[in-house]
C-alpha positions as CSV (number, residue, x, y, z in Angstrom):
1,X,-34.0,-35.7,-7.5
2,X,-34.9,-32.2,-6.4
3,X,-34.2,-31.1,-2.9
4,X,-35.5,-27.8,-1.4
5,X,-34.4,-27.2,2.1
6,X,-37.0,-26.3,4.8
7,X,-37.2,-26.6,8.5
8,X,-38.6,-30.1,8.4
9,X,-35.8,-31.5,6.3
10,X,-33.3,-29.6,8.5
11,X,-34.6,-31.3,11.6
12,X,-34.7,-34.7,9.9
13,X,-31.1,-34.3,8.8
14,X,-30.0,-33.2,12.2
15,X,-31.7,-36.2,13.8
16,X,-30.4,-38.8,11.4
17,X,-26.7,-38.0,11.1
18,X,-25.5,-41.4,12.0
19,X,-23.1,-42.6,9.2
20,X,-20.8,-39.7,9.8
21,X,-21.0,-36.3,11.4
22,X,-20.0,-32.9,10.4
23,X,-17.6,-32.8,13.4
24,X,-15.6,-35.7,12.1
25,X,-15.5,-34.1,8.6
26,X,-14.3,-30.9,10.0
27,X,-11.9,-32.0,12.7
28,X,-11.2,-35.7,12.3
29,X,-8.1,-37.6,11.2
30,X,-7.7,-40.1,8.5
31,X,-7.3,-43.7,9.7
32,X,-4.9,-46.4,8.5
33,X,-5.9,-50.0,7.7
34,X,-5.9,-50.9,11.3
35,X,-8.2,-48.1,12.5
36,X,-5.4,-46.0,13.9
37,X,-5.2,-42.2,13.3
38,X,-2.6,-41.4,10.7
39,X,0.0,-39.3,12.5
40,X,2.4,-36.8,11.0
41,X,0.1,-35.7,8.2
42,X,-0.1,-31.9,7.6
43,X,-3.3,-31.3,5.8
44,X,-6.0,-28.6,6.1
45,X,-8.9,-30.9,5.1
46,X,-8.3,-34.5,6.4
47,X,-11.7,-35.8,5.2
48,X,-13.5,-34.6,2.1
49,X,-17.2,-35.0,1.2
50,X,-17.8,-37.8,-1.2
51,X,-20.2,-37.3,-4.0
52,X,-23.7,-37.8,-2.8
53,X,-23.0,-36.7,0.7
54,X,-23.9,-33.1,-0.1
55,X,-27.5,-34.3,-0.1
56,X,-27.3,-36.1,3.2
57,X,-26.3,-32.9,5.1
58,X,-28.6,-30.2,6.2
59,X,-28.0,-26.9,4.5
60,X,-26.4,-25.3,7.7
61,X,-24.0,-28.3,7.8
62,X,-23.2,-28.0,4.1
63,X,-22.5,-24.3,4.6
64,X,-20.2,-25.1,7.6
65,X,-18.2,-27.6,5.5
66,X,-18.0,-25.1,2.7
67,X,-16.6,-22.5,5.0
68,X,-14.0,-25.0,6.1
69,X,-12.9,-25.4,2.5
70,X,-13.0,-21.6,2.0
71,X,-10.8,-21.0,5.0
72,X,-8.5,-24.1,4.6
73,X,-4.8,-23.3,4.2
74,X,-4.0,-26.0,1.6
75,X,-0.7,-27.9,1.8
76,X,1.4,-29.9,-0.6
77,X,0.4,-33.1,1.2
78,X,-3.2,-32.7,-0.1
79,X,-2.5,-31.5,-3.6
80,X,-1.7,-27.8,-3.2
81,X,0.4,-26.6,-6.1
82,X,0.4,-27.5,-9.8
83,X,3.8,-28.6,-11.0
84,X,2.9,-29.2,-14.6
85,X,0.0,-26.9,-15.3
86,X,-0.7,-23.2,-15.7
87,X,-3.4,-21.2,-13.9
88,X,-5.5,-21.6,-16.9
89,X,-5.4,-25.4,-16.5
90,X,-3.4,-25.8,-19.7
91,X,-0.1,-27.8,-19.5
92,X,3.1,-25.9,-19.0
93,X,4.8,-24.6,-22.1
94,X,8.0,-26.0,-20.7
95,X,7.2,-29.2,-18.7
96,X,11.0,-29.8,-18.2
97,X,10.9,-26.9,-15.7
98,X,8.0,-27.8,-13.3
99,X,6.6,-25.5,-10.7
100,X,8.2,-27.1,-7.7
101,X,10.2,-25.4,-4.9
102,X,11.3,-22.6,-5.3
103,X,8.9,-22.1,-8.2
104,X,5.9,-23.6,-6.4
105,X,4.4,-20.1,-5.6
106,X,4.4,-17.0,-7.7
107,X,2.6,-13.8,-6.8
108,X,1.9,-12.9,-10.4
109,X,1.1,-16.1,-12.2
110,X,0.2,-18.3,-9.2
111,X,-0.2,-20.3,-7.2
112,X,-0.4,-17.2,-5.1
113,X,-2.5,-18.0,-2.0
114,X,-2.9,-20.8,0.6
115,X,-6.6,-20.2,1.1
116,X,-9.7,-18.4,-0.3
117,X,-10.0,-16.4,2.9
118,X,-6.4,-15.3,2.6
119,X,-7.7,-12.7,0.1
120,X,-11.5,-12.6,0.8
121,X,-11.4,-11.4,4.4
122,X,-12.5,-7.7,4.6
123,X,-14.3,-7.0,6.8
124,X,-15.0,-10.7,7.5
125,X,-14.4,-14.0,5.8
126,X,-16.0,-14.0,2.4
127,X,-15.5,-10.2,1.9
128,X,-13.1,-8.2,-0.2
129,X,-9.3,-7.8,0.1
130,X,-6.6,-5.2,0.9
131,X,-4.4,-3.9,-1.9
132,X,-1.9,-6.6,-1.2
133,X,-4.5,-9.3,-2.3
134,X,-4.8,-8.0,-5.8
135,X,-5.5,-10.7,-8.4
136,X,-3.1,-10.7,-11.4
137,X,-5.7,-12.0,-13.8
138,X,-3.7,-12.5,-17.0
139,X,-0.6,-13.8,-15.2
140,X,-2.2,-17.3,-15.2
141,X,-1.4,-17.8,-18.8
142,X,2.3,-17.9,-18.1
143,X,4.3,-20.9,-16.7
144,X,6.1,-18.7,-14.2
145,X,6.0,-14.9,-14.7
146,X,9.2,-13.2,-13.7
147,X,11.0,-10.0,-14.4
148,X,14.7,-10.3,-15.1
149,X,16.4,-7.1,-14.1
150,X,19.3,-8.0,-16.4
151,X,17.0,-7.9,-19.4
152,X,18.2,-5.1,-21.7
153,X,14.9,-4.7,-23.7
154,X,13.1,-1.4,-23.2
155,X,10.2,-3.1,-21.5
156,X,12.3,-5.0,-19.0
157,X,9.5,-7.5,-19.0
158,X,8.6,-11.1,-19.4
159,X,8.1,-13.1,-22.6
160,X,4.5,-14.2,-23.4
161,X,3.5,-17.3,-25.3
162,X,4.1,-15.6,-28.6
163,X,7.6,-14.5,-27.8
164,X,6.5,-10.9,-27.1
165,X,8.1,-8.9,-24.3
166,X,5.4,-7.5,-22.0
167,X,5.5,-5.3,-18.9
168,X,4.2,-6.4,-15.5
169,X,1.1,-4.3,-15.9
170,X,0.2,-5.8,-19.3
171,X,1.2,-9.3,-18.3
172,X,-0.9,-9.5,-15.3
173,X,-3.9,-7.1,-15.3
174,X,-4.1,-6.4,-11.6
175,X,-7.6,-6.4,-10.1
176,X,-9.0,-5.8,-6.7
177,X,-10.4,-8.7,-4.7
178,X,-14.1,-8.0,-4.3
179,X,-16.4,-9.3,-1.6
180,X,-18.8,-12.2,-2.1
181,X,-21.5,-11.1,0.4
182,X,-25.0,-11.4,-1.1
183,X,-23.6,-13.2,-4.2
184,X,-26.3,-15.8,-4.3
185,X,-28.9,-13.1,-4.9
186,X,-26.6,-11.6,-7.6
187,X,-26.3,-15.0,-9.4
188,X,-30.1,-15.5,-9.4
189,X,-30.6,-12.0,-10.8
190,X,-28.2,-12.8,-13.6
191,X,-30.0,-16.1,-14.4
192,X,-33.4,-14.4,-14.5
193,X,-32.1,-11.6,-16.7
194,X,-30.4,-14.0,-19.1
195,X,-33.5,-16.0,-19.4
196,X,-35.5,-12.9,-20.2
197,X,-33.0,-11.7,-22.8
198,X,-33.0,-15.1,-24.4
199,X,-36.8,-15.2,-24.6
200,X,-36.7,-11.8,-26.4
201,X,-33.9,-13.2,-28.7
202,X,-36.0,-16.3,-29.5
203,X,-39.0,-14.2,-30.5
204,X,-37.1,-12.1,-33.0
205,X,-38.1,-13.1,-36.5
206,X,-35.9,-13.0,-39.6
207,X,-35.8,-9.4,-40.8
208,X,-36.9,-8.1,-37.5
209,X,-35.4,-6.5,-34.4
210,X,-36.2,-6.4,-30.7
211,X,-35.3,-4.2,-27.8
212,X,-33.3,-6.2,-25.2
213,X,-34.7,-5.0,-21.9
214,X,-34.9,-6.9,-18.6
215,X,-35.7,-5.6,-15.1
216,X,-35.7,-2.1,-16.4
217,X,-32.2,-2.4,-17.8
218,X,-31.6,-1.9,-21.6
219,X,-29.0,-3.9,-23.4
220,X,-29.7,-2.4,-26.8
221,X,-31.2,-4.0,-29.8
222,X,-30.8,-7.5,-31.3
223,X,-31.7,-8.0,-35.0
224,X,-31.9,-10.8,-37.5
225,X,-31.1,-10.4,-41.1
226,X,-33.4,-11.8,-43.8
227,X,-31.3,-15.0,-44.0
228,X,-31.8,-15.6,-40.3
229,X,-28.3,-14.6,-39.2
230,X,-27.9,-12.5,-36.2
231,X,-26.8,-8.8,-35.9
232,X,-25.5,-7.9,-32.4
233,X,-23.8,-4.6,-33.5
234,X,-26.4,-2.7,-31.5
235,X,-26.3,-4.8,-28.4
236,X,-24.7,-3.0,-25.5
237,X,-23.4,-3.9,-22.0
238,X,-22.7,-7.6,-22.6
239,X,-19.2,-9.1,-23.0
240,X,-18.0,-10.4,-26.3
241,X,-18.5,-14.1,-25.5
242,X,-22.2,-13.4,-24.9
243,X,-22.5,-11.9,-28.4
244,X,-20.6,-14.6,-30.3
245,X,-22.7,-16.2,-33.1
246,X,-21.7,-18.7,-35.8
247,X,-24.8,-18.7,-37.9
248,X,-28.6,-18.7,-37.9
249,X,-28.8,-21.9,-35.9
250,X,-26.3,-20.7,-33.3
251,X,-27.6,-17.4,-31.8
252,X,-25.7,-15.3,-29.3
253,X,-26.1,-16.5,-25.8
254,X,-26.7,-13.1,-24.3
255,X,-25.5,-14.4,-21.0
256,X,-25.3,-12.0,-18.1
257,X,-21.9,-12.7,-16.5
258,X,-22.2,-11.2,-13.0
259,X,-18.8,-12.1,-11.5
260,X,-15.3,-10.7,-12.0
261,X,-14.5,-7.0,-12.6
262,X,-14.9,-7.3,-16.4
263,X,-18.0,-9.5,-16.1
264,X,-16.7,-12.8,-17.5
265,X,-17.8,-15.4,-15.0
266,X,-21.3,-16.8,-15.2
267,X,-21.6,-18.5,-11.8
268,X,-20.1,-18.9,-8.3
269,X,-19.3,-22.5,-9.2
270,X,-17.3,-21.5,-12.3
271,X,-15.6,-18.9,-10.2
272,X,-14.7,-21.5,-7.6
273,X,-13.4,-24.1,-10.0
274,X,-11.2,-21.4,-11.6
275,X,-9.9,-19.9,-8.4
276,X,-9.0,-23.2,-6.7
277,X,-6.8,-24.2,-9.6
278,X,-5.3,-20.8,-10.4
279,X,-4.6,-19.6,-6.9
280,X,-4.1,-22.7,-4.8
281,X,-3.2,-25.4,-7.3
282,X,-6.2,-27.5,-6.2
283,X,-8.0,-29.2,-9.0
284,X,-11.7,-30.2,-8.9
285,X,-12.9,-33.5,-10.3
286,X,-15.5,-31.9,-12.5
287,X,-13.0,-29.7,-14.2
288,X,-10.0,-32.0,-14.5
289,X,-11.5,-35.5,-14.3
290,X,-12.1,-38.2,-11.6
291,X,-8.9,-40.1,-10.9
292,X,-6.8,-37.9,-13.1
293,X,-3.6,-36.3,-11.8
294,X,-3.8,-33.4,-14.3
295,X,-1.1,-31.3,-12.7
296,X,1.4,-34.0,-12.0
297,X,1.6,-33.5,-8.2
298,X,0.8,-37.1,-7.3
299,X,-2.8,-36.4,-6.1
300,X,-6.1,-37.1,-7.7
301,X,-9.7,-36.0,-6.8
302,X,-8.3,-33.0,-4.8
303,X,-11.8,-31.4,-4.7
304,X,-14.8,-33.6,-5.1
305,X,-18.1,-32.5,-6.8
306,X,-19.6,-32.4,-3.3
307,X,-16.8,-30.2,-2.0
308,X,-17.3,-27.7,-4.8
309,X,-21.1,-27.7,-4.1
310,X,-20.4,-27.0,-0.4
311,X,-18.0,-24.2,-0.9
312,X,-20.2,-22.7,-3.6
313,X,-23.3,-22.8,-1.4
314,X,-21.2,-21.2,1.4
315,X,-20.5,-18.2,-0.8
316,X,-24.0,-18.1,-2.2
317,X,-25.5,-17.9,1.4
318,X,-23.1,-15.3,2.8
319,X,-25.1,-12.5,4.5
320,X,-26.2,-9.6,2.4
321,X,-24.7,-6.2,3.2
322,X,-26.8,-3.6,4.9
323,X,-26.8,0.0,6.1
324,X,-24.9,1.6,9.0
325,X,-26.8,4.8,9.9
326,X,-25.2,7.2,12.3
327,X,-27.7,8.5,14.8
328,X,-26.1,11.9,15.0
329,X,-28.7,14.2,13.4
330,X,-26.1,16.1,11.4
331,X,-24.5,12.9,9.9
332,X,-27.9,11.3,9.3
333,X,-29.1,14.4,7.4
334,X,-25.9,14.2,5.3
335,X,-26.6,10.5,4.5
336,X,-30.2,11.4,3.4
337,X,-28.9,14.3,1.3
338,X,-26.1,12.2,-0.2
339,X,-28.5,9.5,-1.3
340,X,-30.7,12.1,-2.9
341,X,-27.8,13.8,-4.7
342,X,-26.4,10.5,-5.8
343,X,-29.6,9.9,-7.7
344,X,-29.9,13.5,-8.9
345,X,-26.5,13.6,-10.6
346,X,-27.3,10.4,-12.5
347,X,-25.2,7.8,-10.6
348,X,-28.3,5.5,-10.2
349,X,-28.5,5.2,-14.0
350,X,-25.9,2.5,-13.7
351,X,-25.8,1.9,-10.0
352,X,-29.4,1.0,-9.9
353,X,-30.5,1.0,-6.2
354,X,-32.3,-2.3,-6.3
355,X,-33.2,-5.0,-8.9
356,X,-36.3,-7.3,-8.5
357,X,-36.2,-11.0,-8.2
358,X,-39.6,-12.5,-8.9
359,X,-41.2,-16.0,-9.5
360,X,-39.3,-17.4,-6.5
361,X,-36.0,-16.4,-8.0
362,X,-34.6,-16.3,-4.5
363,X,-34.5,-20.2,-4.5
364,X,-30.8,-20.7,-5.3
365,X,-30.0,-23.9,-7.1
366,X,-26.9,-25.9,-8.0
367,X,-25.9,-26.3,-10.7
368,X,-26.4,-23.1,-12.6
369,X,-28.2,-24.0,-15.9
370,X,-25.7,-21.8,-17.8
371,X,-22.5,-23.4,-16.6
372,X,-20.1,-24.1,-19.4
373,X,-18.4,-27.5,-19.9
374,X,-15.8,-28.3,-17.3
375,X,-18.3,-27.3,-14.6
376,X,-21.3,-29.2,-13.1
377,X,-24.3,-28.9,-15.5
378,X,-27.9,-29.8,-15.1
379,X,-28.4,-33.6,-15.4
380,X,-24.9,-34.3,-14.1
381,X,-26.1,-34.5,-10.5
382,X,-29.4,-34.1,-8.6
383,X,-30.6,-30.5,-8.1
384,X,-29.9,-28.9,-4.8
385,X,-31.9,-25.9,-3.8
386,X,-31.6,-23.3,-1.0
387,X,-34.0,-20.6,0.0
388,X,-31.8,-17.5,0.2
389,X,-34.5,-15.7,2.3
390,X,-34.6,-18.3,5.1
391,X,-33.9,-17.2,8.6
392,X,-32.0,-20.4,9.1
393,X,-29.2,-18.9,7.1
394,X,-26.6,-16.3,8.4
395,X,-28.2,-12.9,8.6
396,X,-29.1,-10.4,7.5
397,X,-31.5,-11.7,4.9
398,X,-33.6,-10.1,2.2
399,X,-37.3,-10.9,2.3
400,X,-40.1,-11.0,-0.3
401,X,-42.4,-8.1,-0.5
402,X,-45.6,-8.9,-2.4
403,X,-43.9,-11.8,-4.1
404,X,-40.7,-9.8,-5.1
405,X,-37.3,-9.7,-3.4
406,X,-35.7,-6.4,-4.1
407,X,-31.9,-6.8,-4.2
408,X,-30.3,-3.4,-3.1
409,X,-26.9,-4.1,-4.7
410,X,-26.6,-0.7,-6.6
411,X,-25.7,-2.3,-10.0
412,X,-27.3,-3.0,-13.4
413,X,-25.0,-6.1,-14.0
414,X,-24.0,-4.4,-17.2
415,X,-20.6,-3.5,-18.7
416,X,-19.9,0.2,-19.1
417,X,-16.9,2.1,-20.5
418,X,-15.7,4.3,-17.7
419,X,-12.4,5.4,-19.2
420,X,-11.6,8.6,-21.1
421,X,-9.6,6.6,-23.7
422,X,-6.8,4.2,-24.2
423,X,-4.4,6.4,-22.3
424,X,-6.6,6.7,-19.3
425,X,-4.6,5.1,-16.4
426,X,-7.8,3.2,-15.4
427,X,-7.7,1.4,-18.8
428,X,-6.6,-2.3,-18.5
429,X,-3.8,-3.0,-21.0
430,X,-5.3,-6.4,-22.0
431,X,-8.8,-7.4,-23.2
432,X,-9.6,-10.9,-21.9
433,X,-12.6,-11.3,-24.2
434,X,-10.2,-11.4,-27.2
435,X,-7.9,-14.4,-28.0
436,X,-4.5,-14.1,-26.1
437,X,-1.9,-12.5,-28.3
438,X,-4.3,-11.1,-30.8
439,X,-4.4,-7.3,-31.7
440,X,-7.7,-7.0,-29.9
441,X,-6.2,-8.7,-26.8
442,X,-3.4,-6.1,-26.7
443,X,-5.8,-3.2,-27.5
444,X,-6.9,-3.2,-23.8
445,X,-10.1,-3.0,-22.0
446,X,-12.1,0.0,-20.8
447,X,-15.4,-1.7,-20.0
448,X,-16.2,-3.0,-16.5
449,X,-19.1,-4.4,-14.7
450,X,-21.0,-1.8,-12.8
451,X,-19.6,-2.1,-9.3
452,X,-22.0,-3.5,-6.7
453,X,-22.0,-0.8,-4.1
454,X,-23.6,-2.7,-1.2
455,X,-20.9,-3.5,1.3
456,X,-18.7,-1.0,-0.5
457,X,-17.2,1.1,2.3
458,X,-15.6,-1.5,4.7
459,X,-14.2,-3.6,1.9
460,X,-12.0,-1.0,0.2
461,X,-9.7,-0.1,-1.5
462,X,-11.6,1.0,-4.5
463,X,-12.0,0.8,-8.3
464,X,-11.4,-2.3,-10.4
465,X,-7.7,-2.0,-9.9
466,X,-7.9,-1.4,-6.1
467,X,-5.4,1.5,-6.2
468,X,-7.6,4.2,-4.7
469,X,-7.7,4.4,-0.9
470,X,-10.8,6.6,-0.9
471,X,-14.2,6.4,-2.6
472,X,-13.8,10.1,-3.6
473,X,-10.8,9.2,-5.7
474,X,-12.8,6.5,-7.4
475,X,-15.7,8.8,-8.1
476,X,-13.4,11.4,-9.6
477,X,-11.9,8.8,-11.9
478,X,-15.2,8.1,-13.6
479,X,-15.1,9.1,-17.3
480,X,-16.5,7.6,-20.5
481,X,-20.1,6.7,-20.1
482,X,-20.0,8.2,-16.6
483,X,-18.5,11.5,-17.7
484,X,-21.7,13.5,-17.2
485,X,-22.2,12.2,-13.7
486,X,-18.5,12.7,-12.9
487,X,-18.8,16.4,-14.0
488,X,-22.0,16.8,-12.0
489,X,-20.2,15.5,-8.9
490,X,-17.3,17.9,-9.4
491,X,-19.7,20.8,-9.8
492,X,-21.5,20.1,-6.5
493,X,-20.9,22.1,-3.3
494,X,-18.4,20.7,-0.8
495,X,-21.3,19.8,1.5
496,X,-23.1,17.8,-1.2
497,X,-19.9,16.0,-2.2
498,X,-19.2,15.2,1.4
499,X,-22.9,14.0,1.8
500,X,-22.5,11.5,-1.1
501,X,-19.4,10.2,0.6
502,X,-21.3,9.8,3.8
503,X,-24.1,8.0,1.9
504,X,-21.5,5.6,0.4
505,X,-19.9,5.0,3.8
506,X,-23.3,3.8,5.1
507,X,-23.2,0.8,2.6
508,X,-21.5,-1.8,4.7
509,X,-21.1,-5.5,5.4
510,X,-22.6,-5.9,8.9
511,X,-21.0,-7.8,11.8
512,X,-21.6,-11.5,12.0
513,X,-24.9,-12.4,13.8
514,X,-26.6,-9.2,12.7
515,X,-30.2,-9.8,11.6
516,X,-31.4,-6.3,10.8
517,X,-30.5,-4.6,7.5
518,X,-30.2,-1.2,9.2
519,X,-28.0,-0.7,12.3
520,X,-26.6,2.3,14.1
521,X,-22.9,3.1,14.5
522,X,-22.8,0.7,17.5
523,X,-24.4,-2.2,15.6
524,X,-27.8,-1.9,17.2
525,X,-30.8,-2.6,15.0
526,X,-32.8,0.5,14.0
527,X,-35.5,1.3,11.5
528,X,-34.0,3.1,8.4
529,X,-35.0,6.8,8.7
530,X,-37.2,8.3,5.9
531,X,-35.3,8.9,2.7
532,X,-32.9,6.0,3.3
533,X,-33.3,2.8,1.4
534,X,-32.7,-0.3,3.6
């Protein structure tokens, strides 16, 4: 079954909602065997979608229910918390000491939030987060990450799974919470780019080599040896899991992983399944099993397949960011100059202003064909499709131009080394692409996904660690592959540097209800002036 939403289906769904209504799903109460409302319950989501119901709702209704799940403040009466499992989903190393009060929450190893919107809220629901909402990525591999001040070891840290003492920084890898606006377009770009890279891979003969290039972005060269085995030593910009190969019949996946700061999540759905377990202690059926109480909290089916689809579609259809252009001639001239200088000093080599989606790539589908096991995969459920350009969705929206949607996200969806070396304070102390506890794991990580700049300004703080309060600080911290651009920025006149900052300040998530991609400082729709990309 394939379902592509259009106005006709929407009207049909609105007219035929008779079995149950979105209002009852959002605000109703559970009933007992006698039809009486169950009183005294403290739950955020009293009624969940049952599998199959995601196809009975119109897309706006599905999005509305997904937003309810995204903003829900989960409680222990509906499965919040994970007494016997880590944030990774693995059982606790010490099940005799379960994560129950007062160990039921933990800022470092989780659960660490009541709701998705508790972190994703700048400037609106679905956006980025303040410095207080940092995600401690590697903390989820610990039962309960603490720091004993009576510890006399030099590191004064916690003990990892191998018995090593580790500091807070190396144990947790703090990362900034980034915004999800426009993420449906980002996922579809990644899918198209992956498909194109895999087509090039599959055309590479034994003893040959091919340039990996998609949408104008080069990922280096893939080669095959005479025996048919794969050589990825000259592939660049892809994470280690995408380059893994086990022989001639098992080529590297070459997956573009467009989510998370280090580019290691393939889809919004995987991101959602990961986050609900790690941060809230809410387990999805597709990840942990139907009828299975994986975390020992007495609840099963805490998040149905239909629920995950709803909250994933909500994120995929969040409005795309736009431009805020001050009408003051002096400021406007600075924005135009800044955009020009941003390109001239080489920043657009990585922060590509726009990438093209063609062949109706703006039709977002669930599930993603590249989802790994433990997440919904093609064939597990009917296909659900959404036109991301539809005016029925929250605005603003990108539109096709001559059969192509240009996604102005200012990224190449590629990993780059932006650090000056292992002692650079921007270097992460752990490398998640390597096995936990291995030398490569502790060697650290200096490669990060090119930051999507659309919506940048009003969803700070900045850089992958979220420790810079200004964009200028983040620019000045660019080294490694960005060294030449960083030097060029530092050599600019004060006016030109300030102009680049003004250009970046114009890249914003726009107020709810906005339909235009360009607005003035008061939120009124305007045409983008010449020299400014909408």
